[in-house]
N, C-alpha and C positions, 0 to 999 in steps of 0.2 A: 483157517477159521471155519467152523461148522455152520450148519443151517441156522442154529440159534444166534450165532454171532452175526451172520449175514442179515437175519431178520432184525436184529437190534440196530445194525448200521442203517438199514433201510428206514427204520422207525426214527432214528436220530435225524437222518437227512430230511425226512418228511416234516418233522416238527421244526427243524432249523430253517427249512425253506420258507415256511410261513413267517418265522421271526425275521428273516432277511427281507422278505417282501414288505413287512410292516415297518421295520426299523432301519433298513439299509444294512450295508455290510459293516461299516465302522462302529455302529452302535450296538451290535450283538456281541455278547461275551460268552465264554464257556459257562459261566454261572447262569446266564439267561437260558442257555440250552439245557442245563441240568434241571432248572426249575420247570421248563416246558415239558421235558421228557420224564421227569420224576426219577432220573438216574442220579446216583451219587457222583461226586467229582471223579472218584476212582473208576466208577463204572463207565463214565463218559471217556475218560482218558485211556481206558483200556482199548477203546476203538479209534479215538482221534486225538491228535496232539494239539490241535488248534482250530479256531474258526476258519482260518485260511484253508486248512486241509478239508474241512467239511464242505465249505463253499465251492472249492475247486472240484470236488467229486460231484456236487450237485450240477454244476455247469457241464462237466464232462458227460454226465448221464443224460442231460437234456439234449445235448448235441448228438450223442450216440443213438438215442431212441428215435429221433426224427430221421436220421440218416439210415438206420437199419430198416425202419418201416418203409421209407421211400425206395430203398434198394430192393427190398423184397417184392414190392408191387411192380417195379420195373422188370425184375426177373420173371415174374408171372405174366407180364405183358398186359397189365391193367391199363385202362383208359387214362391217358394223360390228362384229358379234360376233366374227368371225374376226380383224379388225384388233385388237380389244381383247385377244383371247387372245394374239396375237403381241406386242403391246406389253407386256402384263403378264408374259409368259414372259421377255422380255428384261429387264424390271425385276427379276424374281425372280433371274435369273442375275447381274445387276449388284449386287444387294443382297448376294449371297454372295461376290462378288469383291472382297475387301478390298485385295488387291494392285493391282488395276487401278482402284481408286476415285480419282477426282480431287476428292472432297468436301473434304478438308482443304485441298488446293491452291486450290480455288475459294473457300473461306472466307477463306484468307489473302490471295488476290489481291484479292477484293472489299473486305476489311477495309482493306487498304493503300490502295485507291482512295478509300475514305471518309475516311481520315486526311489524304489529300492534297487533299481538297476536290473531287475529281472527282464527276461524276454518279454517283448510286447505281446502279451497274451490276448489283448483285445484285437489287435491286428490279426493274430493267428485265428481267432474265432471268426472274424470277418472273412478272411480268406477261405476258411472252411465252409462258411455259408455260401460264398461266391461259387466255390467248386461244386457244392451240392446243387445249387440252383442251375448252374451251367449244364451239369449232367442231366438234370431233369428237363430243362428247356430243350436241350439237344434231343432227348428221347421224344418229347412232344412233337418236335419238327419231323423227326424220322417216322413217327406214327402218322403224320399227316393231319395232326389235330391242332398244331400251333403254327403261327405264321413264322416265316424265316426272318427273325428279328436280330437286332444288335444286342447280343447277350449283356454286355456291360451296361448299356443304357437301362434295360429292363431290370437287371439285378439291382442297380443303384436305386431305382425307383422303389422296388419291393423292399429292400433291406432298410433303406434310410427313412422311407415313409412309415414303415412298421415300427422301427425303433424310435423314431421321433414322436409318434403318437403315444407309444408306450411310456416314454419319458414324460411327455407333457401331461398324460393322464394322471400321473402321481401328484401333480401340483395344481392342476386346474380341471374343472369339469369339461369333458369332451362330449360334444353332441354325437349321438349314435349315428348320425348321417355322415360324419367324417370318415369313419372306417368303411362304411358302405360305399361311399364315393371312391375311395381308394381301391377297394376290391373290384368295383365295377370297371374302373379305368384299367386295372391290370388285366382283367378278363378281355376287355376290348383290344388291348394291345397284343395279347397272345393268341386268343382263340380264333380259329378260322370260322 
């Protein structure tokens, strides 16, 4: 596929991501995506066979971008404390962005996969996040910027508090102080 095809796929994913955030995974159809993108059914099906395929690529690209950015910064020897600040600032903004949250769609997507007998993709995503955080925390400890902490405890607090607020923010108003308190607590636990 050439540049034009890649650009079209990127455009489709961008528009579909907004639909998934708004409607969840189960309520988005290929027809919805056609209407949102302005593509004909044939034009859309030239690039994707299903909403499942589109959503799967969206999730994969989200994970890859975050990991690639973090890996590059670690290779350069950037400050772990500064990276933590940037990550947690982004998390805080995402926790407050109920309209842009894919949490419900992710839950629906992975629940559907479980029912169909597919590999537990949510567990795979969780383990991927755990590995990424473990490598990052290890880097921060080696740099002398993070306390020598129990990885599993800190990672559970980070991952589950972040995802919990993201999920709740889609169904009830979340006071902006909640993400701020979570971020402050994580910093207190990690930073020297």
